[in-house]
N, C-alpha and C positions, 0 to 999 in steps of 0.2 A: 279771862275765861269765864266760861259759865258756871264752873264750880273748881274750886282751890283753895281744899282745907288745911287746917294744920297738921293734919294726920298725915293728907297724901305728902304735903311738901317735907314733913318729919321722914317719912317711909324712903322716899326717892333721895332721902340725904344717907339713911343708913345703909342702903341696899349698897352702897361702896362695899362695906366694909362682910356685906351679907356675901359677894362672888369674887371678897378675894382682893379687890381694889388695892393700886398704890398710895403714894403718899397724897396723891391728887383725890385721893377717895376718901378720907376717913371721914367717918360723921363726929358729933357733938355728942355729950353724955344726955346732953335734953333730946336730940333724935331717937337714941336708943330707947331710952324710959318712955317715949311716948310710941314706939311700936312693942314695945312690950305691953304696955298699958289698955292698947287697944283692945276697945271691946265690939264682938262681932254684932252684926244686927241680929234679931229674933229671927228665929224659922215661924214662918206664917202657916198655917193650916192653908190657905187659900187666899189670892191675890186676886186684885183686879187686873185687868191687862196692864191699865195705865201704871200701878205700882209694881206688879212686876216688868216690866222695861225698864224702871229707874231703879230697879234692884238688880233684876238678873240678866237684863239686857234682853234681847230677842233671839229666838229660835234661828240657828243653832245658837246658846248662848254658850260662855265658857264655863258655866259648872256642866253644860252635856258633852262641852268637850273634855271635859278632865274626867266625867264618868265614863264616857266612851274610851279614851285614851289609856284609861286604867284596868277596863276591862278588855281592852287590846295586850295590854304588857302581862295579864297574868293571862288570859289564855294562851299565849304563847312563851312566856316565861322567860321575857326579857322583853326590851324594847327595840320597835322596828329600827331596819338602818337609815329611814329618812323621816323626819315629821315635817309636815307642810303646814306652812305657817300661815293666814291671811284673814283675808275678810271675805263678805258672801259671794265676793267674785271669785274666790279659789276654792268654793265649797265642790265645783262640781270636778274638778279632777278626779278619775278613779285611779285608788290603787292597785286596781284588781287589772289596768290596762297597765300601769308601772310594772307588776309583778311578772306579766307574760312579755312583756318586751324588754326588760332588764335584769328578770331575777331578784330581785332588792325589793323588801317588803317596806312598807308607806303607811303613815297614818296621816288622813287628813284633817288638820286639827283648824279650819277656815272657822272663823265666826263671823256671825252677820253682827253687821254695824261695828266692826272691829278697829282698832288702831293700835299705834306702838306700843298704849298699855297692854293689850289682850297680848300681844306678842311675847312680849315681857312676861308677863303671868304663865301664860302656858309652857315658855320655857322652862320658869322657875321650876314650875310642876314637875315638869319630865326631870329636869336635874335631879329634884328630889327622891322622883318616884325609881329612878336606875342609877344610884351614885356611882358617877364616873364612869358612865355610858352615858351620854348625849347622846341624841341620833344626831347625826345629819341634819344640817336645818336650810331648808329652803323656802324661802319667805316671798310670796305674790305682794309686795307694797306696793299700796296706793297713794295716789297723789295728795287724797283728803285724809291718810294717816296721820298725818300732824297740826289738824284744826282744832277749834275750840271746843268741841263737844263733852260735854257734863260726865265725868268718868262712873259708870255704875257700883254701886254699893259692893257689887259681889266681887269686881276685879280689886277693889280697895280693900277688901276684906282678904282674899287669898294671898295679895303679895303682902300684906301686911306680916301673915303667919310665916312666907317662905323668909322674909329677912326676919324673922326671931329668929327660929330654926336656924337660919345660919350665921347669925349674933352669935349665937348660944355655942354653935361649935361649926367651925369654917371648913374643915377638910372634906373633902366624899368617903376617901378611905377610911379615918378614923371617924367618920360621924355616920357611917351607913344603915346603923340599926336607927340612930334618932332620926335620920331624912326620913325613911321610910315610913316607920311611923307617922311622921307627919303628914307623909301623903298621901297615908293610910286614911287620917282624921279630914284631911281636906276632899278627901274622896266621900268619905261619908257624909261629911257636911252634905254637900254636893247633890246626895241620895236624897238627903232629908228633906231639901228645897226645890222638890217638884210641884209641890205646893199648888196644884191646878192644872198647871200649865201641862203641853203634850209633851208627854214622857220621850227620851232623847232616843230610845228605839226607834221613834216613830217619826224622828227625824235624818238620823242618818243611817249608813247602815254599818255593820261591824267595824269597816275600816275606816269610817269617817266622812264617806262619800254624802253628801247632802239627798234624802229622797224626801217626796212628799212636797217639791218645793211650791212656794206661792205660783211662782211665774208658769211653772209647768203645767201647772194646774189650769191657771186663768187659760194658756194656751188652748190645752185639751178642750175646754169651755169653748172655744171657738172667740173670744175676748179679741178685741180692737188692741193689738199691741203695737199697732203702729202710733195709737192714740194717745196710747200709754207714753211712750219713748218721748212724743214732745211734748207731754205735760213734765215728766221729768225732766228734760231738757231744761223745759222753762225753769224749773225749779233750782238748778245743777247753777242756772245763769246766775238765778235770785242769790243764792247763797255764797257769792264771793264780798256782796254788797251790803246784803242784809241779814240780820238774824231767821236761822231755820229753825221754825219751833218741832219739825219732826226730828230733829236731832239734836235741838236741843243745845243750840252753838251759837254764839257768835258769828259776824260774817268771818270769810275764811279770805282775809285780804292779808293773811304773812302765815309764816310757821309757827306755832305754837312753842313756848320755852318749855312747857313740864313733858308734853310728847317728845319733842327734840328729845330731852332727858332722858327719857323710858327706853325710848331705840339705841340712846347710845349706850347703853347699860346693857339693852340686850346684846349689843357685838361684844362690851366687856364680857359678860358673861360666857356666851358663846367661845371667844378666844382664851378665856380662861378655861375652858375646857379640852381643849384642844379642838373647837371645831371651826371652818372658814364659812360662814353663810353665804350660801348663792343668792342673791337681793335680786326681784327683778320688778321695774315698775309694772302694772297691769294695765291692759288696754281698756279700749274706750270705742265707744261705737263710732266710726267718722264722721257722722251728721253732727253730734254731737262734739265732736273736736274741733269741726269745721267754725259751731255756733259757740260752744265753750271757750274757746282755746282763746279769742279776742276779749271777751269780758272777763277774764281771769285765769282760766285753767293755764295757760301758755306761759304766765308770771308764775303762779304756783309749782307748776313742774320746772322752770328752771331752777327758781329758790329750792325745792328739792332735791335736784342735782346737785348743785353746787353743795348743799348741806354734805350729801354722801360722799362727796369728793373729798372735803375736808376732812369728814371722819375716815377715808381709805388712806389719811397719813397718820392713822394713830391704832387704827384697829384691821385687821385682814379681816378682806370678802370679795366674792366674784359678784361682780355689778353689770348688768344689763339692762338698758331701757327698750321694753316692750309697750309701751302706751298708744304707739302706732301699730295697728291689727297687721300692715302690710309686714313689717319687720316677725312675724311668725306665718304668715301665708294667710291673713284672716282677713274678712269681710263682714260686711252689715250682717251679713247670714250668720252668720257665728254668735248672735247678741240676742238674748231676747229681749233687753230693753238697753240703756244706754251705756250699761256699765256691766252685765249680769253675763257671764258664758252661755250657750248650750252646750250640748254636750261635743257636740262639733268644732266649738271651738277650744274648750277646755282637752280637748283630745292633741289638735294642731302646739297647744302649748304645751302640751306635757312632750311632744315630739321637740321643741323647742330646748325646754329645759332638759331633754337627755344630751341634747349638741353642746348644748353647756356645761356637761360632767354633773348633772345633777344624777339621784338614785343609784348610790353606788350601794355594791352589791357586799353585805361581810363587815361593815362601817362597823357594828359593836361585836365582830366575833373575837372569842376570846373572853 
């Protein structure tokens, strides 16, 4: 992989104790020591764009979603009914539309350039923020969520803090004060790390929906999005056989083991809290499917489906494959580029998710 640290291996092993895993998940003493002695990177007053990407990720980042979610829970006195997880392909799903159509509350925690590691970490933060009241989880999963891109420092940092918190005290009822204290510490850290980037309120609404997106701005400025689609399709084709500098990743010629483990831990945590996530594969522009499919996407999609099927024998979740837009009545007009949804496409995906039983009202009642 592009990045595999001893700290990362340690906290992946230690995470089993943090979520109350069974005998197959017991960490060794060295793993817990490594987790407890992890030193977070310093808070820089200003970061270059390049360094910020490696530390924080891109907008909307994990830290921005931590801030937004923390503010939502504070404003509403508790967690939403549903936490939407995903990558930049999910950021246009509108919780306000969901509320109008279902009366359920939701927060969109879609993270740009995200993958399995971000899904696990954001769910872990939500678990600490409202002990014993983890929201219903709706995950828009990309086939690329299991590729070999580098893990940002922020993900490693926050995941490590979550591991240490649960390792010290594992039961939500008994540990609520300690867990909420840890969540406040993570949110305070996220606030301190704005460090010259766009403030989180400039990238998302209070409900997490993205605003001021780059693709939306390009369209308003009259950019040729057709040319952009072609360029990005060509880059995606290369990604199956070549390292991609923009992602910091090795060729995506197989599912990588560490994101697979992150995803398994995500399911383990959700089930331990009584939640059965709704997981859907995200769609792509039909033209990209025609070109990218034979180049490698078809094979990776088949591997992801097989991996999920295997996990389905151990964990409880609902799965639907929405990778072909026709499954949600979508078309090329519903995409900005080869993967990112326009508002029209996001609304159609919401309709499909409602049909799958997502956005249940009163998930956290009582």
